[in-house]
Each structure stands twice: as C-alpha cells, then as structure tokens.
C-alpha positions in Angstrom: -13.4 -9.7 9.1 -10.5 -12.0 7.4 -10.9 -9.5 4.3 -10.8 -6.5 6.1 -7.5 -7.5 7.5 -6.0 -8.4 4.6 -7.0 -5.0 2.9 -5.7 -3.3 6.3 -2.1 -5.1 6.1 -2.1 -4.0 2.4 -2.6 -0.1 3.2 0.0 -0.7 6.0 2.3 -1.7 3.6 2.0 1.2 1.4 2.5 3.2 4.3 5.7 1.4 5.3 6.7 1.5 1.2 6.5 5.0 1.3 8.5 5.7 4.6 9.4 3.3 7.4 11.0 5.8 9.5 8.2 8.2 9.3 5.6 5.7 9.9 7.5 4.5 13.0 8.0 8.1 14.3 4.4 8.9 13.8 3.5 5.4 15.8 6.0 6.6 18.6 4.1 9.9 19.0 1.3 8.5 19.0 1.6 6.2 22.0 3.4 8.9 23.8 0.0 11.1 23.1 -1.9 8.0 24.5 0.2 8.0 27.9 -0.4 11.7 28.3 -4.1 11.7 29.7 -3.3 8.8 31.9 -0.4 10.8 33.3 -2.4 14.0 33.6 -5.2 12.1 35.6 -2.6 10.7 38.2 -0.6 13.9 38.6 -3.9 15.7 39.2 -4.8 13.2 41.7 -1.7 13.4 43.5 -1.6 17.3 43.8 -5.8 17.3 45.1 -4.7 14.7 47.4 -1.7 16.5 48.7 -3.8 19.9 48.8 -6.7 18.4 50.8 -4.8 16.3 53.4 -2.4 18.8 55.0 0.2 19.3 55.8 1.1 19.3 52.3 4.4 19.1 50.8 5.8 22.3 48.9 8.3 20.0 46.9 5.5 17.6 45.9 3.0 20.6 44.9 6.1 22.0 42.6 6.7 18.7 41.2 3.0 18.4 40.2 2.9 21.7 38.8 6.1 21.0 36.9 4.5 17.7 35.9 1.2 19.0 34.7 3.1 21.8 32.6 5.4 19.4 31.1 2.6 17.2 30.1 0.6 19.9 28.7 3.6 21.1 26.5 4.7 17.7 25.5 0.9 16.9 24.6 1.2 20.0 21.9 4.4 19.5 20.7 3.5 15.6 19.9 0.5 16.5 18.4 1.6 19.4 16.1 4.7 17.1 15.0 2.7 14.0 14.5 0.1 15.8 12.3 3.3 17.3 10.2 4.6 13.8 9.7 1.1 11.9 9.3 0.4 14.4 6.4 3.7 14.0 5.0 3.4 10.8 4.9 -0.1 10.8 3.4 1.2 12.5 0.5 4.0 10.1 -0.1 1.4 7.5 0.0 -0.5 9.2 -2.5 2.3 9.1 -5.0 3.0 5.4 -4.9 -0.9 4.7 -5.3 -1.2 6.7 -8.2 2.1 5.6 -9.4 0.7 1.8 -9.2 -2.9 2.3 -10.3 -2.3 4.3 -13.2 0.9 2.1 -14.0 -1.5 -0.9 -14.1 -4.3 0.6 -16.6 -0.8 1.6 -18.7 -0.2 -1.8 -19.0 -3.6 -3.2 -20.7 -2.7 -4.0 -24.1 -6.0 -3.3 -25.4 -8.2 -0.4 -25.3 -11.3 -2.3 -25.1 -11.2 -2.7 -21.1 -11.8 1.4 -21.4 -15.0 0.7 -23.0 -16.4 -1.3 -20.2 -18.8 0.9 -17.7 -17.8 -1.8 -14.9 -13.6 -0.9 -15.0 -14.4 2.7 -15.4 -16.7 2.5 -12.3 -14.3 0.3 -10.5 -11.3 2.7 -11.9 -13.2 5.5 -10.1 -13.6 3.7 -7.2 -9.9 2.3 -7.1 -8.8 6.4 -7.4 -11.0 7.3 -4.4 -10.0 4.2 -2.2 -6.3 4.8 -3.1 -6.4 8.3 -1.9 -8.3 7.7 1.2 -8.2 4.0 2.2 -4.6 3.8 3.5 -4.8 7.3 5.3 -8.0 6.2 6.6 -6.4 2.7 7.2 -3.2 3.9 9.3 -4.8 7.0 10.5 -7.4 4.8 12.2 -4.8 2.5 13.1 -2.9 4.8 14.7 -6.0 6.7 16.8 -6.9 2.9 18.0 -3.3 2.5 18.9 -3.5 5.9 21.2 -7.1 5.0 22.1 -5.8 1.6 23.3 -2.9 3.3 25.3 -5.0 5.5 26.9 -7.8 3.3 27.5 -5.6 0.8 29.0 -4.1 3.2 31.3 -7.6 4.4 32.4 -8.8 0.5 32.8 -6.2 -0.2 34.9 -7.1 3.1 37.0 -10.8 1.7 36.9 -9.7 -1.8 38.0 -7.7 -0.2 41.1 -10.3 2.2 41.9 -13.5 0.1 41.3 -13.3 -3.3 39.1 -16.9 -3.4 38.3 -16.4 -0.2 36.1 -14.2 -1.5 33.6 -16.8 -4.4 32.9 -19.5 -1.8 32.3 -17.3 0.1 30.0 -16.5 -3.1 27.9 -20.3 -4.1 27.8 -21.1 -0.6 26.8 -18.5 -0.1 24.2 -19.1 -3.2 22.3 -22.8 -2.2 20.7 -21.3 1.2 20.0 -18.5 -0.4 17.9 -20.8 -2.8 16.1 -23.2 -0.2 15.3 -20.4 2.1 13.8 -19.2 -0.9 12.0 -22.7 -1.4 10.1 -22.3 2.6 9.3 -19.3 1.9 7.6 -20.9 -0.8 5.4 -23.7 1.2 4.5 -21.2 4.1 3.7 -19.3 1.7 1.3 -22.4 0.4 -0.3 -23.7 4.2 -0.7 -20.1 5.3 -2.4 -20.4 2.2 -4.9 -24.1 3.2 -5.6 -23.1 6.8 -6.5 -20.0 6.1 -8.4 -21.9 5.8 -11.9 -23.7 9.1 -10.7 -20.7 10.9 -10.4 -19.0 9.7 -13.4 -22.3 11.2 -15.5 -22.2 14.3 -13.4 -18.3 14.6 -14.3 -19.4 14.0 -17.9 -22.1 16.8 -17.9 -19.7 19.2 -16.3 -17.1 18.8 -18.8 -19.5 19.1 -21.9 -20.7 22.3 -19.9 -17.1 23.9 -19.8 -15.4 22.3 -22.6 -14.3 24.5 -25.7 -15.2 21.6 -28.4 -18.6 21.3 -26.8 -19.4 25.0 -26.3 -20.5 25.5 -30.3 -23.2 23.0 -30.2 -24.2 23.9 -26.6 -25.0 27.2 -27.5 -26.1 26.6 -31.2 -28.5 24.0 -30.2 -29.6 25.6 -26.7 -28.4 22.6 -24.7 -27.2 24.4 -21.7 -30.4 23.8 -19.6 -31.0 20.4 -20.7 -27.3 19.4 -19.8 -27.4 21.2 -16.6 -30.7 19.4 -15.9 -29.1 15.8 -16.5 -26.3 16.9 -14.4 -28.7 18.0 -11.3 -30.8 14.9 -11.8 -27.9 12.6 -11.1 -26.6 15.2 -8.5 -30.3 14.8 -6.5 -29.9 10.5 -7.1 -26.7 10.9 -5.5 -27.6 13.2 -2.6 -30.6 11.3 -1.9 -28.5 8.0 -1.6 -25.8 10.0 0.9 -28.7 11.3 2.7 -30.3 7.6 3.5 -26.8 7.3 5.2 -26.6 9.9 7.1 -30.1 9.4 8.5 -28.9 6.0 9.9 -25.6 7.9 10.9 -27.7 10.3 12.9 -29.6 7.7 14.8 -26.5 5.7 15.5 -24.9 8.2 17.1 -28.0 9.0 19.0 -28.0 5.6 20.3 -24.1 5.5 20.6 -24.6 8.8 22.7 -27.1 7.3 24.8 -25.0 4.5 25.6 -21.8 6.6 26.6 -24.0 8.8 28.3 -25.1 6.2 30.4 -22.1 5.2 31.1 -21.1 8.6 32.4 -24.1 8.5 34.7 -23.0 5.3 36.1 -19.5 6.4 36.7 -20.6 9.6 38.1 -23.1 7.7 40.4 -20.6 5.3 41.7 -17.9 7.7 42.2 -20.5 9.9 44.7 -21.4 6.6 46.2 -17.9 5.4 46.9 -16.4 8.8 47.6 -19.7 9.2 50.7 -18.2 5.6 51.7 -14.8 7.0 52.3 -13.8 4.6 49.6 -12.5 7.3 47.1 -10.7 10.3 48.2 -10.8 13.8 46.5 -8.0 12.8 43.8 -9.1 9.2 43.5 -13.0 10.5 42.4 -11.1 12.9 40.1 -8.9 10.3 38.2 -12.2 8.2 38.5 -13.9 10.5 36.5 -11.2 11.6 34.3 -11.1 7.8 33.1 -14.9 7.8 32.7 -14.8 10.9 30.6 -11.8 9.8 28.5 -13.6 6.4 27.8 -16.6 8.1 27.0 -14.5 10.2 24.2 -12.6 6.9 23.5 -15.3 5.0 23.0 -17.1 7.1 20.4 -14.1 8.5 18.6 -12.3 5.1 18.0 -15.9 3.6 17.2 -16.2 6.3 14.3 -12.9 5.7 13.5 -13.2 2.2 12.8 -16.8 2.8 10.9 -14.7 5.2 8.6 -11.7 2.8 8.2 -14.2 0.0 7.5 -15.8 1.9 4.8 -12.7 2.8 3.2 -11.1 -0.6 3.2 -14.2 -2.2 1.6 -13.7 0.1 -1.0 -10.0 -0.2 -1.1 -10.8 -3.8 -2.3 -11.3 -2.1 -5.8 -7.7 -0.6 -6.0 -6.4 -3.6 -5.0 -8.6 -5.7 -8.0 -7.4 -3.3 -10.4 -3.4 -2.9 -9.5 -3.4 -7.0 -8.7 -5.0 -7.6 -11.8 -2.7 -10.0 -13.8 -1.9 -9.0 -17.5 -3.1 -11.5 -19.8 -3.0 -11.8 -23.8 0.2 -9.6 -23.7 2.7 -11.7 -25.5 6.4 -11.8 -24.7 8.0 -11.9 -28.1 9.8 -9.0 -29.5 8.5 -7.8 -32.7 11.3 -8.3 -35.4 11.7 -5.9 -38.2 8.9 -6.7 -41.0 10.6 -8.4 -44.0 7.8 -10.7 -45.2 4.6 -8.7 -44.4 1.4 -8.9 -42.5 -1.6 -11.7 -43.1 -5.2 -11.6 -42.1 -6.5 -15.4 -41.5 -10.0 -15.5 -41.5 -10.5 -12.7 -38.9 -13.6 -12.2 -37.6 -14.4 -9.0 -35.0 -17.2 -7.2 -33.0 -16.5 -4.6 -30.6 -19.3 -6.7 -28.2 -21.5 -9.8 -28.2 -24.4 -8.1 -28.8 -23.4 -6.1 -31.6 -22.9 -7.3 -35.0 -19.9 -8.6 -37.2 -17.4 -5.6 -38.2 -15.2 -8.2 -39.9 -16.3 -11.3 -41.3 -13.8 -13.7 -42.2 -11.5 -11.1 -43.7 -8.2 -12.6 -45.6 -5.9 -10.0 -46.9 -1.9 -9.8 -47.1 0.0 -6.7 -46.6 3.7 -6.8 -48.0 6.4 -5.3 -46.1 7.1 -2.7 -48.4 4.6 -0.4 -50.8 1.8 1.6 -50.5 -1.7 -0.1 -49.4 -5.3 1.9 -49.9 -7.9 0.6 -47.8 -11.2 1.7 -49.4 -14.9 1.3 -48.5 -18.1 3.1 -47.0 -18.7 4.3 -43.2 -18.7 1.0 -41.2 -17.0 -1.1 -43.6 -14.3 -2.2 -41.1 -11.4 0.1 -42.5 -10.4 1.6 -39.1 -10.9 -1.4 -37.3 -8.3 -3.2 -39.5 -6.2 -0.6 -38.1 -7.0 -1.2 -34.4 -6.1 -5.0 -34.9 -2.8 -4.3 -36.4 -1.9 -1.9 -33.6 -3.5 -4.5 -31.3 -5.6 -2.3 -29.7 -8.2 -4.5 -29.9 -7.7 -8.8 -30.5 -9.5 -10.7 -33.2 -12.8 -12.4 -32.0 -11.9 -15.2 -33.9 -8.9 -15.7 -36.5 -5.4 -14.6 -36.3 -3.0 -11.8 -37.9 0.7 -12.5 -38.2 3.5 -10.4 -38.3 6.2 -12.1 -40.6 4.6 -15.4 -39.8 4.0 -14.7 -36.0 0.6 -14.3 -34.5 0.3 -10.8 -33.2 -1.0 -12.5 -29.8 2.4 -13.8 -29.0 4.4 -10.6 -29.6 5.0 -7.9 -26.7 2.6 -5.2 -27.6 5.4 -2.4 -26.9 8.0 -3.7 -29.1 5.3 -4.2 -31.9 3.9 -0.7 -31.5 7.6 0.6 -31.8 7.7 -0.6 -35.3 4.5 1.3 -36.0 3.5 4.9 -36.5 0.3 6.4 -37.4 -2.0 9.2 -37.7 -5.6 8.1 -36.5 -8.7 9.5 -37.4 -9.6 11.2 -34.1 -5.9 12.2 -33.2 -5.0 13.9 -30.2 -4.5 17.8 -29.6 -2.5 17.4 -26.3 -2.6 20.6 -24.0 1.7 20.7 -24.6 4.1 23.1 -26.2 4.3 22.5 -29.9 7.5 20.7 -29.6 6.0 18.0 -27.2 3.0 17.8 -29.2 5.4 16.3 -32.2 7.9 14.8 -29.6 5.5 12.3 -28.1 5.5 10.5 -31.5 8.7 9.2 -30.6 9.7 9.9 -26.6 13.2 9.3 -27.5 13.3 12.5 -29.8 11.3 14.7 -27.5 14.3 17.0 -27.0 15.7 16.7 -30.4 14.5 19.9 -31.7 16.3 19.5 -35.0 14.4 16.2 -35.9 11.0 17.7 -34.6 11.3 20.6 -36.9 12.1 18.2 -39.7 9.1 16.3 -39.0 7.1 19.3 -38.8 8.6 20.7 -42.1 7.5 17.2 -43.8 3.9 17.7 -42.5 4.1 21.6 -44.0 3.3 23.0 -40.2 6.7 24.2 -39.6 5.9 27.6 -41.2 2.9 27.8 -38.8 4.5 27.0 -35.5 8.0 29.1 -36.0 6.0 32.3 -36.1 4.5 31.6 -32.3 5.5 33.9 -29.8 7.9 31.1 -28.4 8.0 29.1 -31.4 8.3 25.5 -30.8 8.1 25.9 -26.9 4.6 27.6 -27.3 2.0 26.1 -25.1 -0.8 24.8 -27.7 -3.6 25.3 -25.5 -6.9 26.8 -24.5 -7.6 25.6 -21.0 -4.0 26.6 -19.1 -3.5 30.3 -18.5 -0.2 31.7 -20.4 0.4 34.9 -22.1 1.8 33.1 -25.2 -0.4 30.4 -25.5 -1.6 29.4 -28.9 -4.4 27.8 -30.7 -4.6 26.2 -33.7 -7.0 25.5 -36.5 -8.4 21.6 -36.9 -6.1 21.5 -39.9 -3.3 23.0 -38.4 -3.7 20.4 -35.5 -4.0 17.8 -38.1 -0.8 18.5 -39.7 0.8 18.5 -36.3 -0.5 14.7 -35.7 0.8 13.9 -39.3 4.5 15.3 -37.9 4.0 13.1 -34.7 3.7 10.4 -37.1 6.6 11.4 -39.4 9.0 11.8 -35.9 8.9 7.9 -36.1 11.5 7.5 -39.1 12.4 3.6 -38.2 8.9 2.6 -37.9 7.9 -0.4 -40.5 4.5 0.5 -40.8 3.0 3.6 -41.5 -0.6 4.2 -40.8 -2.7 7.3 -41.9 -6.5 6.9 -41.5 -7.9 9.9 -42.9 -4.7 12.2 -42.9 -6.0 14.9 -45.1 -9.6 15.0 -44.2 -9.1 18.6 -42.7 -6.6 19.8 -44.8 -7.6 22.4 -47.9 -6.6 21.4 -51.6 -3.3 23.2 -51.8 -1.9 21.6 -48.6 -3.4 18.0 -49.4 -1.6 18.1 -52.7 1.7 19.0 -51.2 1.0 16.1 -48.4 0.6 13.5 -50.7 3.7 14.3 -52.5 5.9 14.5 -49.6 3.9 11.2 -48.8 5.4 9.4 -51.7 9.1 10.0 -50.4 8.1 9.2 -46.8 6.9 5.7 -47.9 10.2 4.6 -49.5 11.2 1.3 -48.1 8.3 0.7 -45.7 4.6 -0.4 -45.6 2.4 2.4 -45.6 -1.6 1.7 -45.2 -3.7 4.5 -46.4 -7.4 5.0 -45.5 -9.4 7.9 -47.5 -12.8 8.5 -48.5 -10.9 10.7 -50.9 -10.3 8.2 -53.7 -8.4 10.3 -55.6 -5.9 10.2 -53.0 -5.1 6.8 -53.3 -4.6 6.6 -57.1 -0.8 6.2 -56.6 -1.1 3.3 -54.1 0.5 -0.1 -55.2 -2.3 -1.9 -54.4 -6.0 -1.0 -53.4 -8.1 -3.4 -50.8 -12.0 -2.4 -51.0 -13.9 -3.5 -48.1 -17.8 -4.3 -47.8 -19.4 -5.2 -44.9 -16.1 -6.4 -43.4 -15.2 -8.4 -46.4 -12.6 -7.7 -49.0 -14.7 -7.5 -51.8 -12.0 -6.3 -54.6 -8.6 -5.5 -54.8 -5.6 -4.6 -57.5 -3.9 -1.3 -58.5 -6.4 2.1 -59.5 -6.0 1.2 -63.2 -7.1 -2.4 -62.7 -9.9 -1.9 -60.5 -11.1 0.8 -62.8 -11.1 -1.4 -65.8 -12.9 -4.1 -63.6 -16.3 -1.6 -63.4 -16.6 -2.9 -59.5 -17.7 -1.1 -56.5 -14.4 0.7 -56.7 -15.0 2.0 -60.1 -18.7 3.0 -59.0 -17.2 5.1 -56.0 -14.7 6.7 -58.1 -16.8 7.9 -60.7 -19.4 9.2 -58.4 -16.8 11.3 -56.8 -15.5 12.5 -60.1 -18.9 13.5 -61.1 -19.0 15.4 -58.5 -16.2 17.4 -59.0 -16.7 17.8 -62.7 -20.1 19.1 -62.1 -18.3 21.6 -59.8 -16.0 22.6 -62.6 -18.5 22.6 -65.2 
C-alpha cells in the first residue's frame, strides 16, 4: 500500500506540473458535484413533507422547485466543464509523460540497452502506464473525492434518520473494495504477461505492411505464415485477458449481491420505520435516495480503485525508466583530436553467452590520414566502429582519445567530433533537405551547405529535379502528391551527404560507403573522398579492397585480432592475408574482363 501511495503521489505531481490551476479547478468542481445529490435529496424531502402536510406554503414550494432546477442545471454545467478541463489536463500530462520518458531513453549512452528484451518490455509498459496511470490515478482520486463528499453527506443523513444503517453500509463496502483491489492486481499482472505478446504482434503487423518486407513476403509466400504467428500471439493475449474477465464477472456478481443486499436492507428499514411513524414521507424519500446513492457510489468507487490500482502497479515501470540514473556517461568534454586514438587490449562480446568479437585488440589510429579496415564478415570491423562511437563499451580493456579514456568523455561531445556513414544507414521519412540536415542539426536550415554536401556525395543532381527539390518528402508511408522514392544507391548517397555535412568532424567513419553504388559513381566518390579526408582522420571499411588502395595505412582483422598492417604495397609484398584476399578479387575482375 505504501508503494501504491508513492506512485499515486508521483502521478499527482505530473498533473500538478501540467497545470496547477486546472487541477484545482477540476477538484473544486468535483467537490461541488459530490454535494449536488445530497442537496437534491434534502430539497426533495422538504418538498414532499410540505406537500403531504397541508396547509403548505407556496413560497416554500416555489423555493424547492427553484432549488431543484438550479441544482439540476448546476450538475449538468459542472459535469460538462469538469470533463472539458480534465480532458485538457490529461493531454498536458501526456506531453510531460512522453517528454520525460523519451528524453530519458535518449540519454542512454549505449545502444546495448535497446537490445535487451526486458528493457523493451519495460519501455512498452512504461509507455502504456505513462499514458493511462496519471489519468487513472488523478481521475480515480477525483472520483473518490466526489464519492467521499456524496457518501459523507448521505452517511450523515443515515446517522440522523437511522444510525445502524450507516454501519451496515461500511460492513458491505469493505469486502466490495477488497474484491476490486484483487481484480486490479490481476489486471496489472495480465498486462505484464501480454506485453511481450503485443510486441511480437506489432513486429508481425509491421512485416505484413512494411514496403521493405513486401518483396520477400510475396516472393516466398510468407503472408499466411506471418499472419498465423500474429494470430497465435493475439490468441494467447486474448486468453490471458479472458481469465481476468472471468474473475471480473464473478467479482461483479459478488459485489452486486452485496450492494443488492444493502438496497434490500435499506428498503426494509425504510418501510418498518415509516410504518412506525418514525420517518415522514420526505424522510423516507431521502433515506431511500441515500441507500441508492451509496449503492452506486460503492460500486463505482470500488471499480475506480481497481482500475487505478492496476494502473499504478504498471506505473512503476514508467517510474523505473525515467528515474533510472545515467551511468557510464562520462563528463569530460572531448578535445579536438591531435594525437590519435588507441585500442589497449580491447576485448568485446555482445552478450555473455556469445563468443568474443574482439580478442585483445591493440591498434593505433593517427589524428590524420586515411585508415582502411579489412577482414572477412564477423572479423570485428563494424564492432570497432561501434566502440569508437561509444554505442557499446569494451568488455575489457580501454580505448583512448588523445590519451583520455573514452569512458571518461561526455558521449555527446565525443560524437560531435565524429561523422559517419553506417552500413545500415537510415532512410528517414523526411524531406530531402532534412534527410541531409539531420547530420548536423545546426545546419538544418542552411540550404547552401546542404546542397554543397549533396554535391560532394553526387546526389544533388538526383534531388534538385524532384517536384519540390530539397523540400520534397522522401517517403512511401505518408500521403502527399509530391512525395518521391529513391533507389538504394541514391539513398546511400543521401547518407553520405549527411556525413559530409559535419565538416568540422575530427573522425570520418565510412562503413561500406559505396556498397550500393554503381562503378561510375563509386569511382567519382572515392576521388571526392580524397579531398574530404584532408586534415582529418578517416576510417574506411570496405569489402572492395580496390577502394582501399590509396589508404595511408591498412589494418587486417581476423577473428577480432589485427594480424597484418601497412600500406597496400607493403601488404602485397608481404604475401599475407591481405594479398590473398586482394588477389582473389583481382582474379574475379580479370576473369570477367577476359
């Protein structure tokens, strides 16, 4: 219960942060709405007593009629305005919740956390709870406030008219509340259980609608298979929900029986008391109104508590994410690279149960020059890039930037000194200018710089003729008469332009930058890269070894270890692994020419 109170307070603080004035206004209207039924009941009592005990006063009758009309109008107006303000408050809370959640996720320095199924499940639960828990907590709190005001008013009424009835109400209300709290716990557990199933359903839905997957889905006839997997997870989720629904149905029957018993006892008491002359017609009316109101209040308040309890249990996932302290981020600003980068006995694996990708790697990258990385698939080339950019941390060993351990550097300032084209580059559903501009947000509106970067990547001639030039939306998923689609090679050139826009970067990483380019474009690109690399360190990874011939230094990786290094001529004379791989590729080209 203590933890639930802490979560409820946290949810309430979100509503207070969104708009204190709105929250107070809604609370005031809620209290007023809680007083309306009691006021209506007592005015009705006065009216009936006046009518049944002549001679009656015309003034009293008119006052009662006016009072009933005024309270009725007030109830309608209060309900409408309260709903309007509460809905607006929820929208404001949702903005705060989403801002805090995704700002926290964005602060994780490593991407390793996003490969954790446990974290992804928690994030999914955090999104759901963040959207609903504050509303449920605040809404239920207000509902309980209204119910308390109403119940207090009618409890006083029962105490005045027949005190034992108030005690009976309490005895019946307690088991009803306990049943609803248990239902809330079951709903929270069920939501936790079905979250992985819902994430898999989302995965299969995306595959069935994604344009990239559409080719293979149709070629290999995967539609029915993927649909079957999606429906299997949907069925499992439905079964879990039905178990809770069955308990809920029985709980509602039991609660209905208890509140029905309350009504029977109340009616019986009213009849007996009236027959003995202890209650007037008006008092019988207000007595029965109190019983009916408490009947409704107990049921709705208990149900609201169950929903809020379930939401607050899930809200713990939201709090766990947003309150998770940032660790391993480092705080030193990254200096301009002047001496170089070094790997000192670096070991790395992606998970404890997986094999080593890097095995005691030692290498040095100078502050300037073109460095090539060569190796078969799985040799560790892309892993070195991920470690350099601090997307992962070494399992053992350390990497230094001008002698400073990367772990001590602020990741944001380090990454500001690096530009890159990743092998799995992004194609954003944004305009052409934005697709390039996100490479350096300070230049997002600087069209001349963006066009210069596009020209360097040989993609300006592709973008300029588009319907709206650089303002053309490059998307297949959003509606628009002037949208455009690019080929894989054209998208790769957009990614290159994105990297080129960061002109002040000390380190330029090019991971398979020409894998999707034709021979003519690739040749022109490497000519431009020679100009772009001047005065900085560039790290080039490519399976096309001919693209690395002009590199100042080449590192050959094998099973996570540097086995050879030197320039192209040196490595060819050494007749080692590099010479073997280069000769194999050259033979393929020679055979094609012949």
